[in-house]
C-alpha positions in Angstrom: -16.5 4.0 -14.1 -15.6 0.3 -14.0 -13.8 -1.3 -11.0 -10.5 -2.9 -11.9 -9.7 -6.3 -10.4 -6.0 -6.8 -9.7 -4.5 -10.1 -8.7 -1.5 -10.0 -6.5 1.4 -10.3 -6.7 1.5 -8.4 -10.0 3.4 -10.3 -12.6 2.9 -7.8 -15.5 3.9 -4.2 -14.7 1.6 -3.0 -17.5 -1.3 -3.6 -15.1 0.3 -0.9 -12.8 1.1 1.4 -15.8 -2.5 1.2 -17.0 -4.0 2.5 -13.8 -5.0 6.2 -13.5 -5.6 8.5 -10.6 -9.2 8.0 -9.6 -9.6 4.4 -10.7 -11.3 2.2 -8.3 -9.7 -1.2 -7.7 -10.3 -4.5 -6.0 -7.2 -6.3 -4.9 -7.1 -10.1 -4.5 -4.1 -12.2 -3.4 -1.2 -11.4 -1.1 -0.3 -8.0 0.4 2.1 -7.2 3.1 1.6 -4.7 6.0 4.4 -2.5 7.1 4.6 0.7 9.1 7.4 2.9 10.4 9.4 0.3 12.5 9.2 -2.4 9.8 10.3 0.1 7.1 13.2 1.2 9.2 14.4 -2.5 9.5 13.8 -3.2 5.8 15.9 -0.1 4.8 18.7 -1.2 7.2 18.7 -4.6 5.6 18.8 -3.1 2.1 21.7 -0.7 3.1 23.6 -3.8 4.5 22.9 -5.8 1.3 21.2 -8.4 3.5 18.2 -10.6 2.5 14.8 -9.2 3.3 12.3 -11.3 5.4 9.8 -11.1 2.5 10.0 -10.8 -1.3 8.4 -7.5 -2.2 8.8 -7.9 -6.0 5.5 -7.3 -7.7 3.9 -6.7 -4.2 1.9 -4.1 -2.4 2.7 -2.8 1.0 -0.3 -1.8 3.1 0.6 0.9 5.7 -1.5 -0.7 8.4 -1.3 -2.5 11.7 -4.0 -5.0 12.3 -5.7 -5.1 15.7 -6.2 -8.5 17.4 -8.7 -10.8 15.7 -11.9 -11.8 17.2 -12.2 -15.6 17.7 -12.6 -17.3 14.3 -11.8 -14.1 12.4 -8.5 -13.9 10.3 -7.9 -10.3 11.4 -9.1 -7.5 13.5 -9.8 -4.1 12.3 -7.1 -3.0 9.8 -7.5 0.6 8.7 -4.7 2.6 6.9 -2.2 4.7 8.7 -0.8 8.0 7.5 1.5 7.2 4.6 3.7 10.3 4.9 5.4 8.6 7.8 7.0 6.2 5.4 8.1 8.8 2.9 11.7 8.8 4.1 11.9 5.0 3.4 9.6 4.5 0.3 12.0 5.6 -2.5 14.8 3.1 -1.5 12.2 0.4 -1.0 10.8 0.9 -4.4 14.3 1.1 -6.0 15.7 -2.0 -4.4 12.8 -4.4 -4.0 10.6 -4.4 -7.2 7.7 -3.1 -5.1 4.9 -2.0 -7.4 2.4 -0.4 -5.0 1.7 1.1 -1.6 -1.6 1.5 0.2 -2.4 4.0 2.9 -4.0 7.4 3.5 -3.0 10.9 2.9 -0.7 12.7 0.5 2.9 11.7 -0.4 6.0 13.8 -0.8 7.3 15.0 -4.1 10.3 12.8 -3.6 8.1 9.7 -3.2 6.0 10.7 -6.3 9.2 11.2 -8.3 10.3 7.7 -7.3 6.9 6.3 -8.2 7.4 7.7 -11.7 11.0 6.3 -11.9 10.1 2.9 -10.7 6.7 2.4 -12.1 4.8 2.2 -8.7 1.3 3.3 -7.8 -0.1 4.6 -4.5 -3.7 3.5 -3.5 -5.9 5.1 -0.9 -7.7 2.9 1.5 -10.7 4.4 3.3 -9.6 5.7 6.7 -12.1 5.1 9.5 -13.3 1.9 7.7 -10.9 -0.6 9.3 -13.6 -3.0 10.4 -15.0 -3.0 6.8 -11.7 -3.5 5.2 -11.0 -6.5 7.6 -13.9 -8.3 5.9 -11.6 -8.5 2.7 -8.9 -10.3 4.7 -9.2 -14.1 4.2 -6.0 -14.9 6.1 -3.4 -13.1 8.2 0.0 -14.3 9.3 2.9 -12.5 11.0 5.9 -13.1 8.9 8.5 -10.8 10.3 9.4 -8.7 13.4 6.7 -10.3 15.6 8.1 -8.4 18.6 6.8 -5.2 17.0 3.2 -6.2 17.5 1.0 -4.2 15.2 4.1 -2.7 13.6 5.3 -6.2 12.5 5.0 -7.4 8.9 1.9 -9.4 8.3 1.1 -11.4 5.2 -2.5 -10.9 4.3 -4.5 -12.9 1.9 -7.2 -10.6 0.6 -10.3 -10.9 -1.6 -11.8 -7.8 -3.2 -9.9 -5.4 -1.0 -11.3 -2.0 -2.0 -9.0 1.0 -2.8 -8.8 4.0 -5.1 -5.7 4.9 -7.1 -4.7 8.2 -5.4 -1.3 8.6 -7.3 -0.7 6.7 -10.6 2.7 5.7 -11.9 2.8 8.8 -14.1 2.6 11.0 -11.1 -1.0 12.1 -11.6 -2.5 12.8 -8.1 -6.1 12.6 -7.1 -5.1 14.9 -4.2 -4.1 17.7 -6.7 -6.8 17.1 -9.3 -9.6 16.9 -6.6 -8.6 20.3 -5.2 -8.5 21.9 -8.7 -11.9 20.4 -9.4 -13.3 21.8 -6.2 -11.8 25.2 -6.7 -13.3 25.3 -10.3 -16.7 24.3 -9.1 -16.8 26.6 -6.1 -15.7 29.7 -8.1 
């Protein structure tokens, strides 16, 4: 299997449409972090028809909160958080912002997968427990919104060769489902 290199932000949604569950990707460019508290504020701004603190069109949100950086390092450990915590916010964020991808760990709800199909988004799994390794892909980190939230703030990360796996593609194919089916077939 070949690894697919993706430059961010994504300017051609065909790049997202061509990804399949199980594909390995390396992301380079800008991604934004955002966890529960940031998503709650983003959805409140969307609901009030107010301007967002960042432009998410063609972007990926990484469900993570970086730890403080060591001296001279752009970021501390930055492993993924459980994505299901953002499921109540994800459909409206996809619908109203032009977001094309999310990065985290764990399964997503049927509602989120249906929204991914409708809006042409993809969900990538980052490797949980490998936050220090992932931090090596971060070239630059800058808090761009909600600094008072600490690690829950929105950070703009410049990344090079950030490793991830397509867990759910824009057609709704899920590595979580196909992996279980493959395991059951092989263990029968």
